[in-house]
N, C-alpha and C positions, 0 to 999 in steps of 0.2 A: 654198531661197534664205534665207540667214540675215541677220538684221538686224545692223548694225554694233554690235559690243560684246556680242553674245550669248555669245561666248567671249573671255575675256581671259587672256592668258598674262603673268603678272607676274614679271619677272626683277629680281634684285638688280643684275646687271651683264651687259652684252653688249658685244661689240666694236661692233656696230651692229645695231639692230633690223631694218633692211632686209636686212643680211647674214644675220641669224638667220632671217628669213622665207624668204630664198632657199634656205637649207639645209633648212628644213622642207619646202618645196615639192618639192625634189629627192627627198625620201623618199616623197612621195605627195600626194594632193589634200587641201587644207585647206579647212575650212568657210568659206564667204564671210562676210565681216564680222569674222573673227578679228582681234583687236587684240593686238599684242605690245608691251608697255611695259617699259622698263628704267629703274631709278633712276639708273644710271650707264652711260654709253657710253664705252668706251675708244678707239673709232675712229669716232665719229659722222660721218656722211657729209653733205656739202653738194653743191651743184651742181658738176659737173666734178671737179676735183681738190681742191676746197675741203673743209674739215672743219668739222663743226658742234661748237662748243665749248659745254659745258654743265656747270655745277657739280653734282656728284652729289647727288641727292635734293632738288633745288631747283626743277626745271622739269619740263615734260611732254616726253618724248621717246619716241615710239611709232610703230608701223607698223600700217597696216590692209591686210588682204588682201581683194581684191575679184575677182569673176569676171564682168566685164561682157561676156559673150559675145553680147549683143544689139547691140554696137557694132562697126562696121567699124574696122579698124586706122587708117584715115585720119581717124577721128573721135576719136582718143585724147586730144586736148586738152580734150575735154569733161570728162574725169576731172580734169584740172588745175583747170577752172572749179569743179567740184563741191567738191573739197577746199579750194580757196582760199575759196570762198563759205561753206563750213561753218565754217572758222576765222574768217573775217570776221564772220559773224553772232554767233558765240560771243563774240568780243572786243567787239562793239558792245553787248552786254549789260552791259559793265563800263565802257567808256570811249568817248569820242568821237574824232574825227580819225583813224579807222582807214581804211586803204586797201590795195588790192592793188597791189604794184609788179611789173609783168610781168617775168619770167614766173613767179617762184616765191617772192617775199618778201611778208611782211605787215608793214606799217608802222603806227606810231602817231606822229603829228606828225613825220613824216619820219625816224623812228628805227626800226630793225628789231627787231620783237618776236617774229617767227616766220618759219619757212621750211618749204618742202615739197620733197621729192625723190621723183619718181614714175618707176617702171620698169614696163615692160609685157612680157608674153609674148604673141606673136602666133601664131595658128594659121591658116595660109592667109591669107585676107583679113580675118579677124575677130580681135578681142581675145579672149584666153583668160584671162589673169590680170594683175592690177595689184597692184604692191607700192607703197603710198603711205606714205612716211615724213613725219612731222610733228614739228617742234620748236617749242615755245612757251616763251619766257622768262617764268616765273611769279614765283618767289620769290628769284631771284638778285639780289643788290644790287651786286656788283662784277664788272666785266668787264676783260679784258686791255686794255692801253693802246691796242692797235691795233684794238680793237672799240669805238671811241668812238661809233659810230653805233648801238650796241645799247641796248635799253631793256627793262625788265621790267614786269609788271603791279604788282608790289609798289612799285616806284619811283614809279609814277603814282598808285596808290591810297593808298599810305602804310600799308598793312596786308597781312600775308601771307594767302594763300588756302590752303585745304585741297586738296592735289593730287588726292586721290581724287574729291572733289566736282567739281573743274574738269574732270577727265578725263571723267566721266560727262556733264557738260553739253556738252562738246565733241563727244563721241561722238553724243549726241542731235542736235546741230546738223548733223553730217556725215550722219547717217542721213536727216534731212529732205531735204537736198539730193540725196542719192543716190536717194531715192524720186522726186524730180522727174525725174532722169535716166532712171530705169527707165520712167517714164511717157512718156518721149521728148518732154518739154516743152522742146525745145532753145531755142526763141525766148525763153522765160522765163529760162532760165539765161543766155543771151546778154545780155538786158536788164539783169539783176541784176549780171552780171560787169562790164559797161561802166560801170554806175553806180558801182561800187566801185573801178574802175581808176584809178590815179594818172595824171593828165594827159589823161583822156578829154575830148575837145572843149575842151581848154584849151591855150593857147599856152605852151609851156615850152621850155627849152634842153636840147639833147641833144648828145652827142659821137658822131660817126660817123667812126671812124678818128681822124685827127688834126684833123678839122674840127668846130667847134662851130656848131650851127645852131639856128634857131627852128623848132619843129614842133608839130603838133597831132595827137594820137592819135585815130584814127577807129575803132579797134576792133582785133580780133584775128581773123585768117582761120581757116579750118577746119583748117589745119595748125599752128596755134599761133604764126604769125608776126605780129609787131606791125605794124599798118597806120598809117603816119604821113604826114601831108600837110606838106610842107616848102616854105615860101616860095611858096605858091600853085601848086606843081607838082603833077602827078598823084600820087595816093597811092602810096607805095612800101611794100613789105613787107620786114621785117627779121627775121632769126633771132637767137637768143640770142648775145650778145657783139658783134653787128654794130652795135648802137646802145646807148648808155648814157645814163641820166638824169643831168642836172647839178643838183646841189643848192646 
């Protein structure tokens, strides 16, 4: 069982570090904790059909390969919590107003500083392999006009960071959270995740289809669905894209 970051594959360019990881895994087993990082991604991937846009050599864009064979397939959202909390803790060392926007974005003061993309390979009822892609805006100062909600650490801190140092800090943060998962301290992860979750136990506005409603997030269920109490009605569960935050 390798710690995250024991092996780092440093690429000048890749279409996508997640795709690169997929190709590696097809050739054979990869040591757990292997990190694949690229200075430039020509086809960086986001959720669904989205693309992750990142200026070459200015940000952190990498993938971690895990083998969480101790988890049932139905527990896979625990990996999402681990990666999100690892990124969250890393950012909290630099700035305040950090939060996790369900299901896969990391925000600073309501602007997107990072995102994750997680894919799983299942063997019978157990998880076999996880490919966890992470993108963090670090030193990029300009974003496309349609990315007005994006922000980077340099914009907030007013100074550039050394990418190599920030990578190792983030890897260490991810390893701490993954160790908690290995120890099966699920309740601790749940508590920390809810504390960091945007809208948890707070009344906010959401779009559900064409309707705008007031709701209170009460957590995330074991399948990764968002649990929301709307207008005093029984708590409802929502999949990705079925409910959207209103800012």
